[in-house]
C-alpha positions as a printed NumPy array, in Angstrom:
array([[  0.   ,   0.   ,   0.   ],
       [  2.876,   2.397,   0.75 ],
       [  4.33 ,   1.892,  -2.734],
       [  0.988,   2.698,  -4.292],
       [  0.608,   5.927,  -2.294],
       [  4.197,   6.898,  -2.953],
       [  3.761,   6.397,  -6.714],
       [  0.561,   8.436,  -6.806],
       [  2.098,  11.321,  -4.864],
       [  5.238,  11.167,  -7.002],
       [  3.189,  11.3  , -10.212],
       [  1.047,  14.293,  -9.252],
       [  2.544,  16.337,  -6.386],
       [  0.4  ,  19.336,  -7.291],
       [ -2.681,  17.377,  -6.205],
       [ -1.386,  16.611,  -2.725],
       [ -2.622,  18.64 ,   0.189],
       [ -0.282,  19.146,   3.097],
       [  0.319,  21.771,   5.72 ],
       [  3.785,  23.226,   5.843],
       [  5.207,  25.75 ,   8.24 ],
       [  6.807,  27.63 ,   5.317],
       [  5.056,  26.694,   2.052],
       [  7.715,  27.617,  -0.495],
       [  7.673,  24.806,  -3.034],
       [  6.138,  21.578,  -4.245],
       [  5.541,  18.76 ,  -1.85 ],
       [  7.361,  15.46 ,  -2.01 ],
       [  7.284,  12.263,  -0.043],
       [  9.955,   9.865,   1.068],
       [  8.86 ,   6.435,   2.198],
       [ 10.976,   3.673,   3.592],
       [  9.689,   0.163,   3.142],
       [ 11.048,  -2.29 ,   5.643],
       [ 10.396,  -5.926,   4.829],
       [ 12.072,  -9.284,   4.756],
       [ 14.097, -10.352,   1.753],
       [ 11.891, -11.957,  -0.883],
       [  8.731, -10.039,  -0.016],
       [  8.474,  -8.504,  -3.516],
       [  9.286,  -4.899,  -2.656],
       [ 10.789,  -4.149,  -6.067],
       [  8.053,  -6.059,  -7.863],
       [  5.406,  -3.868,  -6.247],
       [  7.409,  -0.747,  -6.966],
       [  7.778,  -1.684, -10.628],
       [  4.076,  -2.444, -10.927],
       [  3.02 ,   0.964,  -9.647],
       [  5.732,   3.049, -11.298],
       [  5.81 ,   1.474, -14.783],
       [  3.229,   3.918, -16.16 ],
       [  5.108,   6.859, -14.62 ],
       [  8.393,   5.756, -16.21 ],
       [  6.692,   5.215, -19.585],
       [  5.164,   8.69 , -19.448],
       [  8.488,  10.286, -18.48 ],
       [ 10.205,   8.528, -21.409],
       [  7.503,   9.697, -23.818],
       [  7.765,  13.275, -22.533],
       [ 11.559,  13.225, -22.858],
       [ 11.27 ,  11.964, -26.428],
       [  8.682,  14.635, -27.276],
       [ 10.932,  17.35 , -25.815],
       [ 13.983,  16.466, -27.937],
       [ 13.107,  18.784, -30.869],
       [ 12.494,  21.68 , -28.474],
       [ 15.762,  21.036, -26.666],
       [ 17.626,  20.894, -29.977],
       [ 16.041,  24.2  , -31.059],
       [ 16.935,  25.807, -27.726],
       [ 20.536,  24.636, -27.966],
       [ 20.832,  26.038, -31.499],
       [ 19.389,  29.411, -30.427],
       [ 21.625,  29.499, -27.371],
       [ 24.683,  28.712, -29.463],
       [ 23.841,  31.554, -31.868],
       [ 23.308,  33.94 , -28.952],
       [ 26.589,  32.845, -27.352],
       [ 28.509,  33.497, -30.575],
       [ 26.96 ,  36.944, -30.888],
       [ 27.736,  37.666, -27.21 ],
       [ 31.343,  36.541, -27.663],
       [ 31.681,  38.77 , -30.73 ],
       [ 30.423,  41.795, -28.805],
       [ 32.821,  41.079, -25.936],
       [ 35.724,  40.716, -28.362],
       [ 34.791,  44.035, -29.99 ],
       [ 34.734,  45.774, -26.614],
       [ 38.087,  44.252, -25.694],
       [ 39.578,  45.389, -28.999],
       [ 38.341,  48.96 , -28.48 ],
       [ 39.65 ,  49.035, -24.895],
       [ 42.989,  47.545, -25.932],
       [ 43.437,  50.059, -28.743],
       [ 42.556,  52.929, -26.341],
       [ 45.12 ,  51.716, -23.808],
       [ 47.919,  51.221, -26.323],
       [ 47.285,  54.509, -28.145]])
């Protein structure tokens, strides 16, 4: 039962209701399952988290084009930024040596 609750809370933390002394961020839960060896702890965990892992993989795959576009735009910005810095350095260097 703990694995089931943990998986549900992990999948949708925005739906959990909890009282915090300083509510500054999303909630999370940490559960420790104590059981004898062979009591299928990992089997239960895999059963309840398989859908979560599948969804995370699908979301990561869907985000790849957006990440690639961001990296290309960032690279172009970084080159432009470096060019501006080099221009400023050149002007300052020529003013100092003149």
